[in-house]
C-alpha positions as a Markdown table, in Angstrom:
| # | Residue | x | y | z |
|---|---|---|---|---|
| 1 | Unk | -27.0 | -1.0 | 13.9 |
| 2 | Unk | -23.4 | -0.1 | 14.8 |
| 3 | Unk | -22.2 | -3.2 | 13.0 |
| 4 | Unk | -24.0 | -2.1 | 9.8 |
| 5 | Unk | -22.8 | 1.5 | 10.2 |
| 6 | Unk | -19.1 | 0.6 | 10.6 |
| 7 | Unk | -19.3 | -2.1 | 7.9 |
| 8 | Unk | -20.7 | 0.5 | 5.5 |
| 9 | Unk | -18.1 | 3.1 | 6.6 |
| 10 | Unk | -15.3 | 0.5 | 6.1 |
| 11 | Unk | -16.6 | -0.3 | 2.6 |
| 12 | Unk | -16.8 | 3.4 | 1.8 |
| 13 | Unk | -13.2 | 4.1 | 2.9 |
| 14 | Unk | -12.0 | 1.0 | 1.1 |
| 15 | Unk | -13.6 | 2.4 | -2.1 |
| 16 | Unk | -11.3 | 5.4 | -1.7 |
| 17 | Unk | -8.3 | 3.1 | -1.3 |
| 18 | Unk | -9.2 | 1.1 | -4.5 |
| 19 | Unk | -9.8 | 4.4 | -6.4 |
| 20 | Unk | -6.4 | 5.8 | -5.3 |
| 21 | Unk | -4.6 | 2.6 | -6.2 |
| 22 | Unk | -6.3 | 2.5 | -9.6 |
| 23 | Unk | -5.4 | 6.2 | -10.2 |
| 24 | Unk | -1.7 | 5.7 | -9.5 |
| 25 | Unk | -1.5 | 2.5 | -11.6 |
| 26 | Unk | -3.4 | 4.0 | -14.6 |
| 27 | Unk | -1.3 | 7.1 | -14.5 |
| 28 | Unk | 1.9 | 5.2 | -14.5 |
| 29 | Unk | 1.1 | 2.6 | -17.2 |
| 30 | Unk | 0.3 | 5.0 | -20.0 |
| 31 | Unk | -1.9 | 4.0 | -23.0 |
| 32 | Unk | -0.2 | 0.9 | -24.5 |
| 33 | Unk | -1.3 | -2.6 | -23.3 |
| 34 | Unk | -3.2 | -1.0 | -20.4 |
| 35 | Unk | -5.3 | -4.0 | -19.5 |
| 36 | Unk | -2.2 | -6.3 | -19.3 |
| 37 | Unk | -0.1 | -3.8 | -17.3 |
| 38 | Unk | -3.0 | -3.0 | -14.9 |
| 39 | Unk | -3.4 | -6.7 | -14.2 |
| 40 | Unk | 0.3 | -7.1 | -13.6 |
| 41 | Unk | 0.3 | -4.3 | -11.1 |
| 42 | Unk | -2.8 | -5.6 | -9.4 |
| 43 | Unk | -1.3 | -9.1 | -9.0 |
| 44 | Unk | 1.9 | -7.6 | -7.6 |
| 45 | Unk | -0.1 | -5.7 | -5.0 |
| 46 | Unk | -1.2 | -9.0 | -3.5 |
| 47 | Unk | 2.4 | -9.9 | -2.3 |
| 48 | Unk | 2.5 | -7.4 | 0.5 |
| 49 | Unk | -0.9 | -8.5 | 1.7 |
| 50 | Unk | 0.2 | -12.1 | 1.9 |
| 51 | Unk | 3.4 | -11.2 | 3.7 |
| 52 | Unk | 1.5 | -9.1 | 6.3 |
| 53 | Unk | -0.9 | -12.0 | 6.9 |
| 54 | Unk | 2.0 | -14.4 | 7.4 |
| 55 | Unk | 3.8 | -12.0 | 9.8 |
| 56 | Unk | 0.7 | -11.3 | 11.8 |
| 57 | Unk | 0.0 | -15.0 | 12.1 |
| 58 | Unk | 3.5 | -15.6 | 13.3 |
| 59 | Unk | 3.4 | -12.8 | 15.8 |
| 60 | Unk | 0.0 | -14.0 | 17.1 |
| 61 | Unk | 1.4 | -17.5 | 17.6 |
| 62 | Unk | 4.5 | -16.2 | 19.4 |
| 63 | Unk | 3.1 | -13.3 | 21.4 |
| 64 | Unk | -0.7 | -13.6 | 21.3 |
| 65 | Unk | -2.9 | -10.6 | 20.7 |
| 66 | Unk | -0.5 | -7.9 | 21.9 |
| 67 | Unk | 2.2 | -9.2 | 19.6 |
| 68 | Unk | -0.2 | -9.4 | 16.7 |
| 69 | Unk | -1.3 | -5.8 | 17.1 |
| 70 | Unk | 2.3 | -4.6 | 17.5 |
| 71 | Unk | 3.4 | -6.5 | 14.4 |
| 72 | Unk | 0.4 | -5.0 | 12.5 |
| 73 | Unk | 1.4 | -1.5 | 13.6 |
| 74 | Unk | 5.1 | -2.1 | 12.7 |
| 75 | Unk | 4.3 | -3.4 | 9.2 |
| 76 | Unk | 2.2 | -0.2 | 8.6 |
| 77 | Unk | 5.1 | 2.0 | 9.7 |
| 78 | Unk | 7.6 | 0.1 | 7.6 |
| 79 | Unk | 5.3 | 0.5 | 4.6 |
| 80 | Unk | 5.2 | 4.3 | 5.1 |
| 81 | Unk | 9.0 | 4.4 | 5.6 |
| 82 | Unk | 9.5 | 2.5 | 2.3 |
| 83 | Unk | 7.1 | 4.9 | 0.5 |
| 84 | Unk | 9.0 | 7.9 | 1.8 |
| 85 | Unk | 12.4 | 6.4 | 0.9 |
| 86 | Unk | 11.3 | 5.6 | -2.6 |
| 87 | Unk | 9.7 | 9.1 | -2.9 |
| 88 | Unk | 12.9 | 10.8 | -1.8 |
| 89 | Unk | 15.1 | 8.6 | -4.0 |
| 90 | Unk | 13.1 | 9.3 | -7.1 |
| 91 | Unk | 12.5 | 13.0 | -6.7 |
| 92 | Unk | 14.6 | 15.1 | -9.1 |
| 93 | Unk | 17.1 | 17.4 | -7.4 |
| 94 | Unk | 17.4 | 21.1 | -8.4 |
| 95 | Unk | 20.9 | 22.6 | -8.5 |
| 96 | Unk | 21.8 | 26.0 | -9.8 |
| 97 | Unk | 18.4 | 26.4 | -11.5 |
| 98 | Unk | 18.8 | 23.1 | -13.4 |
| 99 | Unk | 16.9 | 19.9 | -12.6 |
| 100 | Unk | 19.4 | 17.0 | -12.0 |
| 101 | Unk | 18.0 | 13.5 | -12.4 |
């Protein structure tokens, strides 16, 4: 019963993840050629997944389970750091009442 519960919980949370990804992509692509642009963004989102799988596999072969878990945690932190760096770099600055781009 716990397996079923946590599998359903995982699927429910994963639905929120897919919905948030879709919302960001659909907001950023606009109206023209939406289907093509969405598929390009969706295909690009597979690259980080592949790199994390490769890094986790390498860490497991080198350091076993503890190395795998540490690498998985580090890749998550690096992803959050990249998100914040891009967010800060692309946020308009306000100087003297005027927005500076």
